[in-house]
N, C-alpha and C positions, 0 to 999 in steps of 0.2 A: 504493500500500500504506500509506503514511504517513497519507493522508487517511482510509482505511478504519479504521485503528487509532484515529486521533484522533476520528473520528465515533462509534465505540463508546464511547470515554472520555467524549465530550461528552454522549452520551445518559445514561450512568451518572451523570455529574456533575449534569445537570439533574434527574434523578430523586431524587438524594440531597441537594440543596441545603438542604431544611428541617432536616437534621441539623446543619448547620454554620453557616448564615447566617440572619439576619433579613432581611425584605424592606425595600425602600426606603421612605422617609417618605411619598412620594406614593402608593405602592402601598397602604400602610396606610390612607391617607385613603379610597381606593376601597373597601377592605375594610370600613371603618366604614359606608359606605352599603350595602354588600352585607349586612352583619350586621343593620342596621336594617330592610332590606327583608325578610330572611328571618324575623326575629323579630317585626316589627311591621307588615309589609305596606305600608310607606310608604318613599318615597325621601327620606331626611333625613340631615343630618350628625350630629344628636344624636337619641338615642332620644326619641320623643314630641315632637320639635321640628318646626318648620315645614318644608314641602317646599322642598328646596334642590337645585339642579343643579350641584354642585361636581364630581361624577364624570361626565365627559362621555362616557366609554366605556360607553354604556348597556348594550349586549348583554353586555359582559364583566362588568359589575356584576351583571346578572341571572344570568349563568352561575355566577359565584362564589357568589351568594346561593343558587342551586339546590344547589350542592355543600354549602353550610353547612346547608341544610335536611336534607340526607342525613347530616349529622354529620361531614363532611370539613372540616378546617381549611383556611382560604383558601390558605395557602402550599403545603400538600400538594396541594390541588386544582390550583393553578397549576403545580406541578411535573409532575403527571400530564398536564395539557393541553400543557405545553411539549414533553414527550417525543413525544406523539402528533402534535403540530403539526410538529415538526422532521422526522419521518418522512413526514408528508403533503406537506410542502413539497418535500422531496427527490423524492417520487414525482411530483408535479405538474411539476417541472422536467424530470424524465426523460421524462414524457409529452409535454411541449412539444418536447423534443429528438427524439422518435420513437425512443427507446431502450428496449429491453425491460427491464422491472423485474426486479431480482434483489437479494438481500440485500447482496452486496458493493458493488453500485452505489449502493444506498440509503445505505450507510454512508459511501461515498466522498463523495457529495454532501452528506450531513449533516456530514461533517468540514469541507467547504468552507463550509457555512453557519455553523458554529461558529467560523470564523476571524475573523469581523468582531466588533468591540467590542459591537455591539448584543445579542449573545448574553448579555452580562452584565446587560442591562436585562431580558431575559426571566427570567433567574435571580432578579432582584430583585423579580419579581411583576408586571411590566408585560405587556400582551398583544401584544408585538412579534411573536411567532411566529404566533399565530392571525391577526393582521392580515396578515402576509405570505402565509399560506395563502389567505386570502380574495381578496387582490389577484391572486395568481397564478392562482387558479381563475377569476377574472373574465377575465383575459387569455386563458386556455385556451378558455373558452366563446366569447369574441368571435372568436378565431382560427378556431374550428370553426363559426361561424355559429349557435350555439345561443342565440338571442336571449332565450328564456324563462329558461334557466338563468343566462345572463349578467345578466339583470335582477334575479333573485332574489339572486345572489351580490353584485351591486352594492348592493342594499338592505341585506342583512345586514352587508356591509362598512361601510356608512355608519352602521349601528347600533353597530358596534364602535368606529368612529372617525368623528365628525361631519365632520372634515376629509377623510374618504375621498371626499367628493363631488368634490374636486379631481381625483381619479383617475377616479372612476366616470363622470361626465358625458361627458368626451371619449372614453373607451373605448366607452361605449354609442353615442355619436354616430358612431363609426367603423363601426358595423354597417351604416349607410346607404351607406357608401363601399365596404365589402368585399363585401357580398352583395346580390344583385338583389331579394330579397323584402323590399322596403322597408316595405310595408304590414304584413307580419307582424312585422317588427322594431319598427315604431312602436306597434302594439297591445300587444306584449309589454312594451316599455319603459313605455308609459303605464299598463298595468294592473298590472304587477308591480314597478315602481320608482317612477314619479312619483306615482301615486295613493296607495299605502301610505306613501310618503315624506311627502306632504302631510298625510295623516291623522295620522301620527306627529308631525309638526311642530306641527300645531294642538293635538293632545293635550298635548304637553309644554309648549306656550305657556300653555295653560289650567292645567295641573297646577302649574307652577312660577311662573306669572305673570311670566315673563321671556321676552323675545323671543330673547335669545341666552344660552347657558350662561355662568355666572359666569367660568370660566377664559378664555373668549373675550374678555369685557369687560376683564379684567385684562391679558391678554397683548397686546391691541391698543392699550392705553394706554401709549405710550412714544414717545420721540424717534426720528425716522427720518431717515436721510440722503436728501437729495433729496425728502423728504416721503414716501418709499416704504419704503426698506429699513432694517432693524435691523442695524447693522454687526456686532454680536456674533453674530447668527444667520448672517450671511454667513461670518464667520470660522470658526464651528463646522462648516461644511459643506465647506470647501475640500478637506480630505484625502480625503473620500469621493468627491467629484467627480473628483479627480485619479486615485484608484484605479479608478473606473469608466472613465475615459478610457483608462487603461492596459489594462484588461481588454478594452475594446471596440475597441482599435486594429486587431486582425486582421480585425474585421468591418467597421469604418468604412472602412478603406483597401482593402477588397476590391471589385472592380468590380461584381459582381452581388450585393451584400448584400441580404438580404431583410428587409422589415418594419422598416426604420429609423424609420418614422413612429412606432413605439411609444415612441421616446425623447421625443416631445412630451408624451403624456399620462402617461408613467411617470417622466419625469425633468425636463424643462424647466418645464412648468407648475407641478408641485408645488414645485420649488425656488424659483420666483419667489414662490409663496404663503408658504412657510416663511421666506424671507428677509424678508418683510413682517411677521412675527409675532415677538413676544417669547417666546423658548423657555425659560421657567423650568423648573427641575428636569429639564434635558435629560440624564438619567442615561444614561451610556454612549452618548451621541448618539442616543438612541432615536427622536427625531423624523426622523432621516435614515436609518432602516433601509431606506427604499425605494431609496436610491441604488445600493448594491451589488446589491440585488434586481433593479432595472431592468436593470443590466448582465447579470446572470445570465439573465434572461428573454430578452433580445435575443440573447445567445449561444446559448441553448437553441433558439430558433426558427431559428437559422442553423447548427445543429450539423451536419446532413447536408451542407449547402453548404460547410462548412469542412473537409470531408474532405481530409486531407493537411496541414492546418494546425492540427488540433486540439491537437497537442502544443505548438504555439507558444502557444496560449491558456493551456494549463496552465503553461508556463514563465514567460510574462509575468505570469500571476496570482501565481505563487510569488514572482517578483522584486518585483512591485508590493506584495505583502503584506509582504515583508521590509523594504522601504524606506519604506513609507507607513503600514501599519496594525499592524505587529508591536508597536512600542513603545506606541501608544495602547491596544492590547488588554492588554498587560501592566500599563499604568498603571491601566486600569479594574479589573483583578483586584485590584490594591493598594487602589484606591479603595473597592471593595466591602468589602474587609477593614477598611479604615480607618473606614468608615461603619456599623459595627455598634453600634447604640445600645442596648447591653445595660443600661447604667447608667440611661438614661432610662426604659427599659422597667421596670426594677426600681422606680424612683421612682414611676412611674405606678401600678404594681400596689400599691405601699404606700399611695398615696393612695386607691385603690379599696377598701382594707380599712378605711379610717377609718369610724367610725360615721356621720359627717356629711360630705357632699360639698360642695365649694365651686365657685368659678368661676375660669376661667383665660382670660387674654387673651394670645395667643401668635402668633408667626410660624411655629411648628412644629406644624402641625395634624394630625400623623399619630399618633405613638406616645402622646403625652400624653392626648388625648381617648379614643383607642381602648382603652387599658389602664386608664385611671383612671375613666372613666365620668362625669367632671365636665362641667358645662356649660362650653363652650369657644367663644370668639370668635376668629375668624381675622382678624388685623389686616391681612394682605395682601389679603384679600377673596375668595379662591378658594372659600371655603365660608360666608362671611357676606355676604349680598347688600348690606347697608348699605355695607360697605367696598369692594365691587366697583364700586358706583356713585359713591361719593366717597372720595377717598383718606383714609386714617386720619389723624386729627388728635390733638394732645395733649389737647384737651378731652374726647375720647372716653374716655380713661382715667378722668378725674374723673367722667364720667357713668355709666360701667359699674361703676366701683368694684370691680374683680375682687380676689379674694383673692390672686391670683398673676399676675404678668406675666413671661412667658418669651420670650426672643428670642435669635436667633443673629446677632450683628453681623459685619460684614465685619472683616477683620484690622486695618485702620487705624482702625476706629471705637471709640468708648469706651462703656462701660456706665454712665458718669456724665456728666452734662451739663457741657459745656465752655463757657467764656466766649466762645469764637470762634463758637459756634453762633448761629443766629437764633432767634427766639421760636417758630417753627413752619415746617413745610415743606409745600408743596402738590403738587410734582411727584412722580409715582409712580416712585420709585426706592427700592431696598432700604435704603440708608443713611438716606434721609429717613424711612422708616417707623421704623427702629430709633431714630433721634434723637427722633421724635415720641413714641415709647413711653417713652423715657428722660425726656424733658421732662415728660410727663404724670404719670409715677410719681415724683414729686419725693421727695427724701430725708426730708421732713417726715412723709410718710405711708408710705413704702416703704423697705425695707431690702434692700441688695444682697448676694446670694450668687452665687458662681461655681461652675460645674462644667466639667470638660473635655468638649469636643465630640467625638463619635465614639467609637471603641473604645479599650480599654486598650492594644491593640497600636499604635494611631496615636499615643497620648500617649508611650509608651515609645520608639517609633521616632524621634520628634522630640526626645526627652530633655527633655520639659516636666514640671514639677511640676503637681499638680492646680490647675486654674484658670489656668495659664499658656498662652501661645500661642493656639491655636484653642479658644474657650470659649463657653459659653452663659451668659447673664445671667438670674438668677432674682431678681425683685423681689417680696418678700413684704410684703403690707400689714400694718403694725404693729398696727393695731387690729382685725384679722380675728380672729374667734373660733377660727379654725383655725391661727392663728400658731404656737402651741406644737407642734402635730402636724406642720405643714409643715416647720418648721425642724429638728425632730428627724429627720424622714425625710431631709432634705438632709444633715444631719450624718452620718447612718449610711451614706450613699452617696457619700462623698468630696466633699461640698459644702464650699466654702471659706467660712468665717465672715465676717461683714461687715468686721471690722477688717482682716483680711488681704486681703480682696477689694479694699478701697480702696487698700491698699499696692500690690497687683499692678497695678491700673489706673493708679496714678501712675507706676509703672515703665514702662508702655507709652508714657509721654510725653504732654505736653500738658495734663494735669490740674493746674490751679493751686490752690494751697492757699487 
């Protein structure tokens, strides 16, 4: 009963998100691509700019662009898709379990879906729920031997997420093991998955002139333990893997458990892949949505076989959630509230109203370019090919000569160059990028302003004055023709003026006079 009530509340919350919350920074980046596709018919980061593949979720981008063509704002469109997807996912899990569909059961399963932190990533504008629907549909078609539908589902899933191939290929390969009609399976996979997949890959290669999407280049460029694993990615996954183990205990330790092989394509192989990737902007652990989903799918296909132990699954799931996922879920709710960039949105909108637009070099490529319309360079490289192929250097500031440099430094980092820094950094790390930005925007040509990072709620909760604690650095080019307008906008939106900004940076320690 609690799950049913919670499921109804979750559906209402997903539907009403746009009334109360802004989307995440990375969601806004994808919405930029969708808007340019809808308005200009091209996949670009900037209107009338070069073709750029910074939004890797191709089908989600196209779907949002279609909604925008119909006059629906991207966040409202995303909210509608989330509600439909949550119900579809619940229905597919019930189908896998062989349980008759009914509204109370749909609400109960929806309530279980909404218990994991990844539901907050869906609320923030990511395609987590559509991805889950497509993956579950693929499993359902494979289990029923529907090779044609499985191939189509796999292809669409990979269009939504290019890393979906890690799930799709082993699941399609299992058709040869599960069903005797191997020639039929081979022809379906070849004609409906491999051929269109190859055609799409060749098209995107020619269209973007890039063999791999930019985020893949950036996220694969990092230090690895044993030359393979990114330790931060491993650390981010452990609680979900532990929760999945708790959920699956009644199935794993049952003598005649069914289809445990599904754990290989749904859990083991994807986890090894994501452990090897740098998972930037892993909002609400969205990259690990598949872990609790894999557990749910395996439980569903064993549901009838678990007769007499089904209540044990529910109790273990409840206990595991309370001990492992409850606090992360509550933290993600708070993080969503902390990360409401209403001030940045207002600043960007004020920039957009200026008679003349300028150029921005930034580490925050979502709200600023989307709402300002200014020409923007992404220093991290996710949306600017030049910096995806070679790590951003201090000389790039001097070469681009932007009107404004904006970045979000780590807490221990400074917005002013320190004597302990080297003259430049080449290893792709966030502090190295912000240091190179600081070094390039030297105080002879740029003036430092500070704003508080995140929401007003976040600043007040931490008892920080404006510009204290978690902050963003705004370096305004002194000889820019837009200097008076930029500084006036910053002043009107709680920006901390240069003199006080320097005092605040000194208080953080390490800045030598």
